[in-house]
C-alpha positions as CSV (number, residue, x, y, z in Angstrom):
1,M,-8.5,2.6,-43.8
2,K,-7.7,1.3,-40.3
3,K,-5.8,3.7,-38.2
4,R,-2.2,2.7,-37.2
5,R,-2.1,3.2,-33.5
6,Q,1.0,4.5,-31.9
7,L,2.2,5.3,-28.3
8,A,2.8,8.9,-27.7
9,R,5.9,8.0,-25.8
10,E,8.0,4.8,-26.1
11,V,8.0,2.4,-23.2
12,A,10.7,-0.2,-22.3
13,V,11.0,-3.1,-19.8
14,I,13.9,-2.7,-17.5
15,G,13.4,-5.4,-15.0
16,A,11.4,-8.6,-14.5
17,G,10.9,-11.3,-11.8
18,M,8.8,-14.3,-11.1
19,S,8.1,-16.6,-8.2
20,K,8.3,-20.4,-8.7
21,F,4.9,-21.6,-10.0
22,G,3.3,-24.6,-8.3
23,M,1.1,-25.5,-5.3
24,F,2.4,-23.9,-2.1
25,P,0.1,-24.5,0.9
26,D,2.6,-22.6,3.1
27,K,2.7,-19.5,1.0
28,N,0.1,-16.8,0.3
29,S,-0.2,-14.1,-2.4
30,K,1.9,-11.7,-0.5
31,D,4.8,-14.2,-0.1
32,L,4.6,-15.0,-3.8
33,F,4.6,-11.4,-5.0
34,V,7.5,-10.4,-2.7
35,E,9.5,-13.2,-4.2
36,A,8.8,-12.0,-7.8
37,Y,9.3,-8.3,-6.9
38,N,12.7,-8.9,-5.2
39,E,13.9,-10.8,-8.3
40,A,12.6,-8.0,-10.5
41,L,14.6,-5.4,-8.6
42,A,17.7,-7.5,-8.7
43,S,17.4,-7.9,-12.4
44,V,17.8,-4.1,-13.1
45,D,21.3,-4.2,-14.3
46,K,22.4,-0.8,-13.0
47,G,20.2,-0.9,-10.0
48,M,17.4,1.4,-9.0
49,D,15.7,3.0,-6.1
50,P,12.3,1.4,-5.5
51,N,11.1,4.9,-4.5
52,D,11.3,5.9,-8.1
53,I,8.4,3.6,-9.0
54,D,5.4,5.9,-9.5
55,A,2.5,3.4,-9.5
56,L,1.5,-0.3,-9.3
57,Y,-0.8,-2.1,-11.7
58,L,-1.7,-5.5,-10.4
59,G,-3.6,-8.3,-12.2
60,N,-5.6,-10.7,-10.1
61,F,-8.6,-12.7,-11.3
62,T,-10.5,-13.9,-8.3
63,N,-8.6,-14.3,-5.0
64,D,-11.9,-13.0,-3.7
65,F,-13.2,-16.5,-4.3
66,F,-10.0,-18.5,-3.9
67,V,-8.8,-17.0,-0.5
68,H,-11.8,-14.8,0.4
69,Q,-9.9,-11.6,0.1
70,G,-10.3,-8.8,-2.4
71,H,-8.7,-5.4,-2.9
72,W,-5.3,-6.8,-3.8
73,G,-3.8,-3.6,-5.3
74,P,-3.2,-1.8,-2.0
75,I,-2.5,-5.0,-0.1
76,I,0.5,-5.8,-2.4
77,S,1.5,-2.1,-2.5
78,D,1.7,-2.1,1.3
79,I,3.8,-5.4,1.5
80,I,6.4,-4.1,-0.9
81,G,6.5,-0.6,0.5
82,L,5.0,1.5,-2.3
83,V,2.2,3.0,-0.2
84,P,0.9,5.7,-0.6
85,K,1.5,5.6,-4.3
86,P,-1.5,4.5,-6.4
87,A,-2.2,0.9,-6.8
88,T,-4.8,-0.4,-9.4
89,R,-6.1,-3.9,-9.8
90,T,-6.9,-5.2,-13.3
91,E,-9.2,-8.1,-13.9
92,G,-9.6,-10.0,-17.2
93,A,-9.8,-13.6,-16.1
94,C,-6.6,-15.4,-17.2
95,A,-5.5,-12.2,-19.0
96,S,-5.6,-10.1,-15.8
97,S,-1.8,-9.3,-15.6
98,A,-1.5,-8.8,-19.3
99,L,-4.0,-6.0,-18.8
100,S,-1.9,-4.7,-15.9
101,F,1.1,-4.6,-18.3
102,R,-1.1,-2.8,-20.9
103,E,-2.3,-0.2,-18.4
104,G,1.2,0.4,-17.2
105,V,2.4,1.0,-20.8
106,F,-0.4,3.5,-21.4
107,A,0.3,5.3,-18.1
108,I,3.9,5.9,-19.1
109,A,3.1,6.6,-22.7
110,S,0.7,9.4,-21.5
111,G,3.6,11.2,-19.9
112,F,1.9,11.0,-16.5
113,Y,4.4,8.5,-15.0
114,D,8.0,7.6,-15.8
115,I,8.4,4.2,-14.0
116,V,5.7,1.7,-13.0
117,L,5.5,-1.7,-11.6
118,V,3.1,-4.2,-13.3
119,G,2.4,-7.8,-12.4
120,G,0.0,-10.3,-11.2
121,V,-0.7,-13.0,-8.6
122,E,-3.1,-15.8,-7.9
123,D,-3.4,-18.2,-5.0
124,M,-5.5,-21.2,-6.1
125,S,-4.3,-24.2,-4.2
126,K,-6.1,-23.5,-1.0
127,R,-9.3,-24.8,-2.6
128,T,-10.3,-28.3,-3.7
129,T,-10.2,-29.1,-7.4
130,E,-14.0,-28.9,-7.5
131,E,-13.9,-25.4,-5.9
132,V,-11.2,-24.2,-8.3
133,T,-13.3,-25.4,-11.2
134,E,-16.2,-23.4,-9.8
135,G,-14.0,-20.3,-9.3
136,L,-12.6,-20.5,-12.8
137,A,-16.1,-21.0,-14.3
138,L,-16.9,-17.4,-13.1
139,A,-15.0,-16.3,-16.2
140,T,-17.4,-18.1,-18.6
141,T,-20.3,-16.1,-20.1
142,P,-23.6,-16.4,-18.2
143,Y,-25.0,-18.6,-21.0
144,E,-22.1,-21.0,-20.8
145,G,-22.1,-21.2,-17.0
146,N,-25.9,-21.7,-16.8
147,V,-25.7,-24.9,-18.9
148,G,-22.8,-26.2,-16.8
149,F,-19.9,-25.5,-19.2
150,T,-16.6,-25.5,-17.4
151,F,-13.3,-24.8,-19.1
152,P,-12.4,-28.4,-20.0
153,G,-15.9,-28.7,-21.6
154,V,-15.5,-25.5,-23.5
155,F,-12.1,-26.5,-25.0
156,G,-13.4,-30.0,-25.6
157,A,-16.2,-28.5,-27.7
158,I,-13.6,-26.3,-29.5
159,A,-11.4,-29.4,-30.2
160,T,-14.3,-31.4,-31.5
161,A,-15.3,-28.6,-33.9
162,Y,-11.7,-28.2,-35.0
163,F,-11.3,-32.0,-35.6
164,S,-14.5,-32.0,-37.7
165,K,-13.5,-29.0,-39.8
166,Y,-9.8,-29.7,-40.4
167,G,-9.4,-33.4,-39.9
168,A,-7.1,-33.3,-36.9
169,T,-7.4,-36.0,-34.2
170,R,-6.4,-36.7,-30.6
171,E,-3.1,-38.0,-31.9
172,H,-2.2,-34.5,-33.0
173,L,-3.0,-33.1,-29.6
174,M,-0.4,-35.5,-28.2
175,N,2.3,-33.7,-30.2
176,V,1.6,-30.5,-28.3
177,T,1.7,-32.3,-24.9
178,I,5.0,-34.0,-25.7
179,K,6.6,-30.8,-27.0
180,S,5.5,-28.9,-23.9
181,H,6.9,-31.5,-21.6
182,K,10.2,-31.5,-23.5
183,N,10.6,-27.8,-22.7
184,A,9.4,-28.1,-19.2
185,P,12.5,-29.6,-17.5
186,L,14.6,-26.7,-18.7
187,N,12.6,-24.1,-16.7
188,P,13.6,-24.0,-13.0
189,K,10.5,-21.9,-12.2
190,G,8.1,-24.3,-13.8
191,Q,5.5,-26.5,-12.0
192,F,6.0,-29.7,-14.0
193,R,9.6,-30.4,-14.9
194,Q,9.4,-33.8,-16.4
195,T,9.2,-35.1,-20.0
196,I,6.4,-37.5,-20.7
197,R,9.0,-40.3,-21.0
198,E,10.3,-39.4,-17.6
199,I,6.8,-39.5,-16.2
200,M,6.3,-42.9,-17.8
201,A,9.5,-44.3,-16.3
202,A,8.5,-43.0,-12.8
203,R,5.1,-44.7,-13.1
204,I,6.7,-48.0,-14.2
205,E,9.2,-47.9,-11.3
206,R,6.5,-47.1,-8.8
207,A,4.4,-50.0,-10.0
208,R,7.4,-52.3,-9.7
209,E,8.2,-51.2,-6.2
210,R,4.6,-51.8,-5.1
211,G,4.4,-55.2,-6.6
212,Q,1.7,-54.0,-9.0
213,P,1.3,-55.0,-12.7
214,V,4.0,-53.2,-14.6
215,P,2.8,-51.0,-17.5
216,T,4.1,-52.0,-20.9
217,W,4.0,-48.6,-22.6
218,Q,6.6,-48.5,-25.4
219,D,6.6,-44.8,-26.0
220,E,4.9,-41.5,-25.1
221,R,2.0,-42.1,-27.4
222,E,1.1,-45.4,-25.8
223,F,1.2,-43.7,-22.4
224,L,-1.1,-40.9,-23.5
225,R,-3.5,-43.3,-25.1
226,D,-3.9,-45.2,-21.9
227,D,-7.2,-44.2,-20.2
228,K,-5.9,-45.2,-16.8
229,A,-2.7,-43.1,-17.1
230,N,-4.3,-40.3,-19.0
231,P,-8.1,-40.3,-18.2
232,T,-10.6,-38.3,-20.1
233,V,-11.6,-35.0,-18.5
234,A,-14.0,-33.7,-21.2
235,W,-13.7,-35.5,-24.5
236,P,-11.4,-35.1,-26.3
237,M,-9.5,-33.3,-23.6
238,K,-7.6,-35.8,-21.4
239,L,-5.6,-35.1,-18.2
240,Y,-2.3,-34.3,-20.0
241,D,-4.1,-31.9,-22.3
242,C,-5.0,-29.6,-19.4
243,C,-3.0,-27.0,-17.4
244,P,-2.7,-27.5,-13.6
245,I,-4.0,-25.6,-10.6
246,S,-1.2,-23.2,-9.7
247,D,0.0,-20.5,-7.3
248,G,2.4,-17.9,-8.4
249,A,3.3,-14.3,-9.1
250,A,5.2,-12.4,-11.8
251,C,6.1,-8.7,-12.3
252,M,7.9,-6.3,-14.6
253,I,9.3,-2.8,-14.2
254,L,8.5,-0.5,-17.0
255,A,10.1,2.8,-17.8
256,A,9.9,5.6,-20.4
257,A,12.3,4.7,-23.2
258,D,14.2,8.0,-22.9
259,I,15.3,7.1,-19.4
260,A,15.5,3.3,-19.7
261,R,19.3,3.2,-20.3
262,N,19.8,4.9,-17.0
263,F,18.9,1.5,-15.5
264,T,20.0,-1.1,-18.1
265,D,22.1,-1.3,-21.2
266,Y,19.6,-4.0,-22.5
267,P,16.1,-2.6,-22.3
268,L,13.3,-4.3,-24.3
269,Y,11.0,-2.0,-26.1
270,V,7.2,-2.4,-26.4
271,V,6.7,-2.2,-30.1
272,G,3.2,-3.7,-30.5
273,I,0.4,-4.1,-28.0
274,G,-3.2,-5.2,-28.8
275,Q,-6.3,-6.2,-27.0
276,G,-9.6,-7.7,-28.3
277,S,-12.8,-8.9,-26.8
278,G,-15.1,-11.7,-28.0
279,R,-18.6,-13.0,-27.6
280,G,-19.6,-16.2,-25.9
281,L,-19.5,-19.5,-27.7
282,H,-23.3,-19.5,-28.1
283,A,-23.0,-16.4,-30.3
284,S,-19.9,-17.3,-32.2
285,P,-20.3,-18.1,-35.9
286,D,-17.4,-20.5,-35.7
287,I,-15.7,-21.9,-32.6
288,T,-12.5,-23.0,-34.3
289,Y,-11.1,-19.5,-33.9
290,F,-11.1,-16.6,-31.4
291,E,-12.2,-13.2,-32.8
292,A,-10.6,-11.5,-29.8
293,T,-7.2,-13.0,-30.6
294,R,-7.4,-12.0,-34.2
295,Y,-8.4,-8.5,-33.3
296,A,-5.6,-8.1,-30.7
297,A,-3.0,-9.5,-33.2
298,Q,-4.2,-7.1,-35.9
299,E,-3.9,-4.2,-33.4
300,A,-0.4,-5.2,-32.3
301,Y,0.9,-5.9,-35.8
302,G,-0.5,-2.6,-37.0
303,M,1.2,-0.6,-34.2
304,S,4.6,-2.4,-34.8
305,G,4.5,-2.5,-38.5
306,L,5.5,-6.1,-38.2
307,K,4.0,-9.2,-39.8
308,P,3.5,-12.7,-38.3
309,D,6.6,-13.9,-40.1
310,D,8.7,-11.3,-38.2
311,I,7.9,-12.8,-34.8
312,Q,10.8,-15.1,-34.1
313,F,9.1,-16.9,-31.2
314,S,6.1,-16.6,-29.0
315,E,4.5,-17.6,-25.8
316,V,0.9,-18.7,-26.6
317,H,-2.0,-19.3,-24.2
318,D,-2.1,-23.1,-24.0
319,C,-4.5,-23.6,-21.2
320,F,-5.4,-26.8,-23.1
321,S,-3.5,-28.4,-25.9
322,I,-6.1,-27.5,-28.6
323,A,-5.8,-23.8,-27.5
324,E,-2.2,-23.6,-28.6
325,I,-3.0,-24.9,-32.0
326,V,-6.0,-22.5,-32.5
327,H,-4.2,-19.5,-31.2
328,M,-1.2,-20.0,-33.4
329,E,-3.4,-19.9,-36.4
330,D,-5.3,-16.8,-35.1
331,L,-2.0,-15.0,-34.6
332,G,-1.2,-15.6,-38.3
333,F,1.8,-17.9,-37.6
334,F,0.1,-20.7,-39.6
335,K,-3.0,-20.8,-41.9
336,P,-6.3,-22.0,-40.4
337,G,-6.2,-25.8,-40.2
338,E,-2.4,-25.9,-40.6
339,G,-1.4,-25.4,-36.9
340,Y,-1.6,-29.1,-35.9
341,K,0.4,-30.0,-39.0
342,A,3.1,-27.4,-38.0
343,V,3.4,-29.0,-34.5
344,E,3.6,-32.5,-36.0
345,A,6.4,-31.3,-38.3
346,G,8.4,-29.9,-35.4
347,L,8.1,-26.3,-36.5
348,T,7.1,-25.1,-33.1
349,A,9.8,-27.0,-31.2
350,R,12.7,-25.0,-29.6
351,D,14.8,-25.8,-32.7
352,G,12.0,-25.2,-35.1
353,S,11.3,-22.2,-37.4
354,K,8.6,-20.8,-35.1
355,P,9.3,-21.8,-31.4
356,I,6.2,-21.7,-29.3
357,N,6.1,-21.9,-25.5
358,T,9.8,-22.4,-24.8
359,S,8.9,-22.0,-21.1
360,G,6.8,-25.2,-21.1
361,G,3.7,-23.1,-21.5
362,L,0.8,-22.9,-19.1
363,K,0.5,-26.7,-19.5
364,C,3.8,-27.3,-17.7
365,K,5.1,-24.0,-16.3
366,G,1.8,-23.6,-14.5
367,H,-1.2,-21.3,-14.7
368,P,-1.8,-19.1,-11.7
369,V,-4.3,-17.2,-13.7
370,G,-3.7,-13.6,-12.4
371,A,0.0,-14.0,-13.0
372,T,0.0,-15.8,-16.3
373,G,0.2,-12.8,-18.7
374,V,3.2,-11.2,-17.2
375,G,4.7,-14.7,-16.6
376,Q,4.5,-15.2,-20.4
377,L,6.2,-11.9,-21.1
378,L,8.9,-12.7,-18.6
379,E,9.9,-15.7,-20.9
380,V,10.1,-13.3,-23.8
381,W,12.3,-11.1,-21.6
382,K,14.6,-13.9,-20.7
383,Q,15.0,-15.2,-24.3
384,L,15.6,-11.8,-25.8
385,R,18.3,-11.0,-23.2
386,G,19.9,-14.3,-23.7
387,E,19.2,-15.4,-20.1
388,A,17.0,-18.4,-20.6
389,G,19.7,-20.9,-19.7
390,E,19.4,-24.4,-21.1
391,R,16.2,-23.5,-23.0
392,Q,17.8,-20.5,-24.7
393,L,16.8,-20.4,-28.3
394,P,19.5,-21.2,-30.8
395,I,18.8,-18.2,-33.0
396,R,21.8,-15.9,-33.7
397,D,20.0,-12.6,-34.0
398,L,17.1,-12.9,-31.6
399,R,15.4,-9.6,-31.6
400,I,11.6,-10.0,-31.7
401,G,9.3,-12.1,-29.4
402,A,5.7,-12.0,-28.4
403,A,3.2,-13.2,-25.9
404,H,-0.4,-14.0,-26.4
405,N,-2.8,-14.2,-23.4
406,L,-6.5,-15.2,-23.4
407,G,-9.0,-14.6,-20.7
408,G,-12.2,-16.5,-20.1
409,T,-13.7,-18.4,-23.0
410,G,-12.3,-15.9,-25.4
411,G,-13.9,-12.7,-23.9
412,T,-10.5,-11.0,-23.4
413,C,-7.3,-11.3,-25.4
414,T,-4.0,-9.5,-25.5
415,F,-1.0,-9.8,-27.8
416,T,2.2,-8.0,-27.0
417,I,5.4,-7.7,-29.0
418,L,8.8,-6.9,-27.5
419,E,12.0,-6.0,-29.3
420,R,15.7,-5.9,-28.4
421,R,17.6,-3.2,-30.2
């Protein structure tokens, strides 16, 4: 019988903040994290003394490559005034800050600390697209990297396998893209804040102003089928199936549950937390699912006593459109081979029965890899506190949300469930 894992001490989120995500040539990692940190402090309803923070856990994938600077834990600790308190960097590729969150939870649950700051940052835009691709490919397994697999190629292979096994097509991927872009304009911190229809209209107007042939797209699908407007990156992944290059930072303040209400009347409790690891694609028996996601979900559900049906909404790691579909199935939200049908039926829309990526997801909100995990949890925080503005979910008793974060080609995965009581 599998052990039901529990925290020795309950942990709550009492504050959260995020920089805007995008490409900022005039900002560095310190600027971005300070922006997120100041917002997190301001979000603590009853206020707090930053000196009460016992430690920092910081996720960062590879600023060592992107900006030729490592050792980011103490650098960030210094800029926000936490020195000489301990600062620890966590690295799990795109799941780096989800790991910082996890380590912060365990540090409090152990009884050693009462309040910790967790977060992540990445500064990617100072490199060319080719260099960013090379940097991100450091998260592939050696076998994948040695044969020239980069992430569009990896997820292109996953999509091809999924199509073959379940009968989905590129048309179904378009549904994910269109949905993400519908949510995107409602997120003021997001990188891309236009619907596909708005992008189409802007392209048409630009062509008209320049005296160029005016495109005749009738709807979003015609636009997404157009190889000039939406070129292939790695079949069947096209440009609008892929997340962007992003800079950004996000952080959260965690506290022991027994003191959380000293800081806020609306703490969110960590009721489920799971992590899994996975083998490379070369050794996977089936590349239409991620064993790390399934394991992390099983661990989180086991801890919380909840089932997939109990999760009212979730942020899911949609680095590519196919990833959202596969991960939704691995998390148990839909049966294998049914995820693409659920998107097509509108079940994952903001007004659907299982809203997914209300933030716009990595696809539109942006994907500064070291900040992504906590950035996803911040959307859960906003929604559960009723502070998501125009994108607030129309669910009367919104209590349980989750975030799923994948690192590399499936080597690291986390799944975290938060509850409002």
